[in-house]
Backbone as CSV, one residue per row, in Angstrom:
resi,resn,N_x,N_y,N_z,CA_x,CA_y,CA_z,C_x,C_y,C_z
1,MET,237.877,-251.919,38.728,237.355,-251.985,37.379,236.618,-250.675,37.072
2,LYS,237.029,-250.028,36.034,236.393,-248.780,35.639,235.194,-249.075,34.748
3,ARG,234.140,-248.347,35.063,232.936,-248.507,34.246,232.814,-247.309,33.319
4,LYS,232.432,-247.560,32.150,232.240,-246.486,31.189,230.814,-245.976,31.303
5,ARG,230.701,-244.680,31.276,229.369,-244.088,31.281,228.913,-243.884,29.841
6,LEU,227.723,-244.273,29.603,227.156,-244.051,28.279,226.588,-242.645,28.221
7,GLN,226.860,-241.998,27.135,226.306,-240.657,26.977,224.838,-240.767,26.588
8,THR,224.044,-239.932,27.234,222.631,-239.939,26.882,222.426,-239.037,25.686
9,ARG,221.631,-239.475,24.805,221.357,-238.722,23.587,219.940,-238.184,23.690
10,LYS,219.830,-236.888,23.542,218.513,-236.268,23.618,217.873,-236.278,22.235
11,VAL,216.610,-236.636,22.231,215.861,-236.639,20.982,214.682,-235.690,21.165
12,TYR,214.598,-234.711,20.278,213.539,-233.709,20.356,212.541,-233.932,19.226
13,SER,211.286,-233.690,19.538,210.259,-233.843,18.514,210.356,-232.698,17.506
14,GLU,209.800,-232.927,16.347,209.810,-231.901,15.305,209.029,-230.666,15.760
15,ASP,207.927,-230.881,16.474,207.142,-229.753,16.990,207.951,-228.913,17.971
16,PHE,208.718,-229.581,18.838,209.571,-228.876,19.796,210.606,-228.031,19.055
17,LYS,211.244,-228.633,18.049,212.256,-227.914,17.277,211.648,-226.692,16.591
18,ARG,210.509,-226.893,15.958,209.846,-225.780,15.258,209.449,-224.665,16.230
19,ALA,208.994,-225.040,17.419,208.589,-224.047,18.417,209.791,-223.218,18.863
20,ARG,210.950,-223.875,19.054,212.147,-223.136,19.475,212.613,-222.185,18.371
21,ILE,212.557,-222.650,17.120,212.981,-221.794,16.004,212.010,-220.637,15.834
22,LYS,210.735,-220.885,16.085,209.750,-219.808,16.012,210.033,-218.749,17.079
23,GLU,210.401,-219.193,18.288,210.773,-218.261,19.359,211.975,-217.415,18.944
24,TYR,212.920,-218.056,18.264,214.104,-217.339,17.797,213.726,-216.326,16.715
25,GLU,212.926,-216.760,15.743,212.546,-215.883,14.634,211.674,-214.717,15.090
26,ASN,210.855,-214.924,16.106,210.008,-213.848,16.616,210.784,-212.865,17.488
27,GLY,212.038,-213.190,17.771,212.869,-212.300,18.578,212.655,-212.450,20.073
28,GLU,211.955,-213.507,20.466,211.711,-213.728,21.891,212.998,-214.105,22.620
29,PHE,213.832,-214.920,21.967,215.071,-215.381,22.575,216.168,-215.405,21.521
30,SER,217.401,-215.225,21.982,218.554,-215.376,21.104,218.974,-216.845,21.120
31,ILE,219.927,-217.181,20.263,220.436,-218.557,20.232,221.040,-218.920,21.589
32,ILE,221.806,-217.994,22.155,222.449,-218.252,23.447,221.394,-218.474,24.530
33,GLU,220.351,-217.637,24.532,219.296,-217.774,25.542,218.547,-219.087,25.393
34,LEU,218.231,-219.472,24.148,217.555,-220.754,23.918,218.430,-221.916,24.386
35,SER,219.716,-221.800,24.091,220.655,-222.850,24.476,220.671,-223.045,25.986
36,LYS,220.719,-221.938,26.725,220.753,-222.031,28.183,219.402,-222.434,28.765
37,LEU,218.328,-221.876,28.200,216.994,-222.112,28.721,216.568,-223.575,28.587
38,TYR,216.834,-224.159,27.425,216.377,-225.526,27.167,217.503,-226.560,27.209
39,ASN,218.730,-226.115,27.541,219.889,-227.003,27.604,220.098,-227.731,26.278
40,ILE,220.125,-226.934,25.205,220.316,-227.449,23.851,221.629,-226.863,23.341
41,SER,222.408,-227.657,22.658,223.667,-227.133,22.125,223.370,-226.104,21.030
42,ARG,224.255,-225.128,20.937,224.072,-224.076,19.924,224.135,-224.653,18.524
43,SER,225.011,-225.617,18.338,225.130,-226.216,17.007,223.820,-226.896,16.602
44,SER,223.154,-227.529,17.562,221.852,-228.147,17.254,220.842,-227.087,16.845
45,LEU,220.862,-225.962,17.576,219.921,-224.889,17.241,220.166,-224.344,15.835
46,TYR,221.426,-224.176,15.453,221.725,-223.690,14.109,221.292,-224.706,13.051
47,ILE,221.483,-225.978,13.349,221.015,-227.018,12.417,219.503,-226.924,12.262
48,TRP,218.803,-226.743,13.376,217.345,-226.621,13.318,216.931,-225.385,12.532
49,ILE,217.669,-224.293,12.673,217.349,-223.072,11.915,217.437,-223.360,10.426
50,TYR,218.524,-224.011,10.016,218.675,-224.322,8.592,217.586,-225.263,8.111
51,GLU,217.143,-226.132,9.005,216.148,-227.138,8.621,214.714,-226.605,8.657
52,TYR,214.360,-225.824,9.687,212.960,-225.457,9.908,212.632,-223.980,9.707
53,SER,213.624,-223.137,9.592,213.355,-221.705,9.507,212.756,-221.337,8.162
54,THR,211.829,-220.400,8.208,211.238,-219.909,6.959,212.113,-218.825,6.341
55,TYR,212.987,-218.229,7.149,213.824,-217.133,6.671,215.217,-217.583,6.263
56,ASN,215.774,-218.518,6.986,217.164,-218.915,6.766,217.237,-220.199,5.950
57,LYS,218.029,-220.163,4.941,218.240,-221.342,4.102,219.655,-221.859,4.328
58,LYS,219.934,-223.059,3.881,221.204,-223.727,4.142,222.398,-222.911,3.634
59,SER,222.245,-222.202,2.537,223.374,-221.476,1.961,223.636,-220.145,2.672
60,LEU,222.707,-219.699,3.504,222.870,-218.432,4.202,223.543,-218.644,5.548
61,LYS,224.291,-217.662,5.957,224.958,-217.710,7.251,224.117,-216.920,8.242
62,VAL,223.847,-217.482,9.406,223.060,-216.817,10.435,224.016,-216.053,11.334
63,VAL,223.796,-214.742,11.420,224.624,-213.897,12.268,223.689,-213.146,13.191
64,GLU,223.932,-213.280,14.473,223.111,-212.576,15.455,223.757,-211.247,15.764
65,MET,222.956,-210.211,15.740,223.465,-208.884,16.036,223.513,-208.699,17.550
66,LYS,224.577,-208.075,18.018,224.726,-207.833,19.449,223.655,-206.889,19.957
67,ASP,223.199,-205.979,19.105,222.230,-204.974,19.521,220.925,-205.592,20.001
68,SER,220.499,-206.682,19.361,219.228,-207.291,19.763,219.308,-207.804,21.204
69,GLY,220.417,-208.407,21.566,220.599,-208.874,22.937,220.732,-207.720,23.907
70,GLN,221.440,-206.691,23.491,221.615,-205.521,24.351,220.285,-204.808,24.564
71,GLN,219.471,-204.739,23.523,218.156,-204.098,23.648,217.293,-204.858,24.648
72,LYS,217.343,-206.170,24.578,216.565,-206.997,25.497,217.042,-206.803,26.938
73,VAL,218.360,-206.707,27.114,218.922,-206.488,28.443,218.470,-205.130,28.976
74,LYS,218.478,-204.106,28.126,218.027,-202.772,28.545,216.558,-202.795,28.966
75,GLU,215.724,-203.488,28.190,214.305,-203.584,28.525,214.109,-204.286,29.868
76,LEU,214.834,-205.363,30.086,214.721,-206.089,31.351,215.249,-205.251,32.516
77,GLN,216.326,-204.492,32.286,216.868,-203.632,33.333,215.865,-202.540,33.690
78,ASN,215.188,-201.982,32.670,214.152,-200.978,32.923,213.009,-201.572,33.742
79,ARG,212.651,-202.799,33.439,211.587,-203.480,34.179,211.999,-203.689,35.634
80,ILE,213.245,-204.102,35.840,213.758,-204.298,37.202,213.725,-202.981,37.960
81,ASN,214.184,-201.902,37.321,214.182,-200.591,37.968,212.774,-200.167,38.351
82,SER,211.820,-200.419,37.462,210.427,-200.068,37.742,209.898,-200.851,38.944
83,LEU,210.183,-202.134,38.989,209.720,-202.965,40.099,210.403,-202.578,41.412
84,GLU,211.687,-202.218,41.341,212.382,-201.771,42.548,211.770,-200.476,43.084
85,ARG,211.356,-199.577,42.178,210.691,-198.345,42.597,209.390,-198.651,43.323
86,VAL,208.618,-199.578,42.770,207.344,-199.954,43.386,207.579,-200.544,44.776
87,VAL,208.571,-201.421,44.890,208.882,-202.024,46.191,209.311,-200.943,47.176
88,GLY,210.105,-199.981,46.718,210.534,-198.879,47.583,209.362,-198.054,48.073
89,GLN,208.414,-197.778,47.162,207.225,-197.010,47.553,206.400,-197.767,48.573
90,LYS,206.256,-199.057,48.377,205.488,-199.874,49.325,206.177,-199.907,50.686
91,GLN,207.508,-199.972,50.690,208.235,-199.972,51.954,208.041,-198.651,52.683
92,LEU,208.024,-197.536,51.946,207.766,-196.233,52.564,206.375,-196.197,53.196
93,GLN,205.390,-196.768,52.492,204.028,-196.822,53.030,203.990,-197.649,54.311
94,ILE,204.681,-198.768,54.304,204.714,-199.631,55.494,205.348,-198.881,56.665
95,ASP,206.474,-198.230,56.417,207.144,-197.461,57.474,206.239,-196.363,58.014
96,TYR,205.532,-195.686,57.113,204.615,-194.609,57.510,203.494,-195.152,58.394
97,LEU,202.894,-196.248,57.958,201.798,-196.831,58.730,202.278,-197.349,60.085
98,GLU,203.467,-197.922,60.135,203.998,-198.390,61.418,204.244,-197.221,62.361
99,THR,204.693,-196.091,61.826,204.896,-194.892,62.648,203.573,-194.383,63.190
100,ILE,202.550,-194.385,62.346,201.215,-193.953,62.785,200.692,-194.880,63.880
101,ILE,200.874,-196.170,63.724,200.434,-197.135,64.742,201.168,-196.879,66.054
102,GLU,202.474,-196.620,65.969,203.268,-196.358,67.168,202.796,-195.085,67.875
103,ILE,202.560,-194.018,67.106,202.098,-192.750,67.690,200.713,-192.917,68.307
104,ALA,199.828,-193.609,67.584,198.474,-193.826,68.099,198.517,-194.672,69.372
105,GLY,199.412,-195.642,69.417,199.549,-196.475,70.605,199.991,-195.663,71.807
106,LYS,200.931,-194.748,71.603,201.390,-193.893,72.701,200.298,-192.917,73.124
107,GLU,199.567,-192.377,72.151,198.516,-191.390,72.424,197.375,-191.998,73.237
108,TYR,197.007,-193.238,72.902,195.867,-193.878,73.569,196.293,-194.927,74.596
109,SER,197.564,-195.038,74.833,198.128,-195.954,75.829,197.703,-197.411,75.636
110,ILE,197.692,-197.850,74.386,197.429,-199.265,74.103,198.461,-199.744,73.089
111,ASP,198.702,-201.036,73.133,199.631,-201.622,72.164,198.798,-202.155,71.001
112,ILE,198.690,-201.360,69.953,197.833,-201.712,68.809,198.354,-202.953,68.100
113,LYS,199.662,-203.063,67.969,200.235,-204.232,67.300,199.898,-205.514,68.041
114,LYS,200.025,-205.480,69.356,199.730,-206.658,70.158,198.246,-206.997,70.070
115,ASN,197.387,-205.994,70.112,195.948,-206.219,70.060,195.472,-206.623,68.673
116,SER,196.259,-206.370,67.654,195.821,-206.716,66.301,195.825,-208.219,66.059
117,SER,196.498,-208.983,66.936,196.531,-210.432,66.768,195.343,-211.117,67.441
118,MET,194.489,-210.306,68.089,193.310,-210.870,68.754,192.290,-211.292,67.712
119,LYS,191.365,-212.157,68.129,190.295,-212.596,67.252,189.424,-211.410,66.877
120,GLN,189.028,-211.390,65.615,188.134,-210.339,65.155,186.723,-210.607,65.672
121,SER,186.020,-209.550,66.024,184.638,-209.739,66.471,183.736,-209.890,65.253
122,ASN,182.591,-210.462,65.454,181.636,-210.665,64.371,180.713,-209.468,64.207
123,GLY,181.123,-208.326,64.629,180.287,-207.148,64.521,179.595,-206.908,65.837
124,SER,178.518,-206.224,65.796,177.799,-205.881,67.030,176.743,-206.923,67.337
125,GLU,177.167,-207.977,67.974,176.237,-209.028,68.375,175.560,-208.616,69.680
126,ILE,174.317,-208.956,69.806,173.587,-208.701,71.048,173.697,-209.954,71.889
127,LYS,174.280,-209.798,73.082,174.433,-210.947,73.976,173.211,-211.033,74.886
128,ARG,172.631,-212.182,74.940,171.454,-212.388,75.788,171.874,-213.067,77.067
129,LYS,171.277,-212.639,78.142,171.575,-213.220,79.456,170.675,-214.354,79.777
């Protein structure tokens, strides 16, 4: 016996709809991004634009320019490149410090890395006998 699955219908509050349209109008997200981010159909988003947007009216056609999405992608790519540079610089610092530890260990004949896992002292305590 085959069972039919009932489709679930999502119901969004008016405040939620207005907030998503505001994000779209402010240029924070495109229709495609909103659709993927909140799992909302594009057609629903366009209906909400016609209903809640201060700029778009029912008789107007909403057309998204490709440049706005491309500009956002460029900005995000620049951010990624900047963060990758920072990570690279930090890795160079780590490599440099590890080399210094290795050289110092050979110079003073101690394993600094191994000794670094020891308990820290509480400073110069005076031990009484």
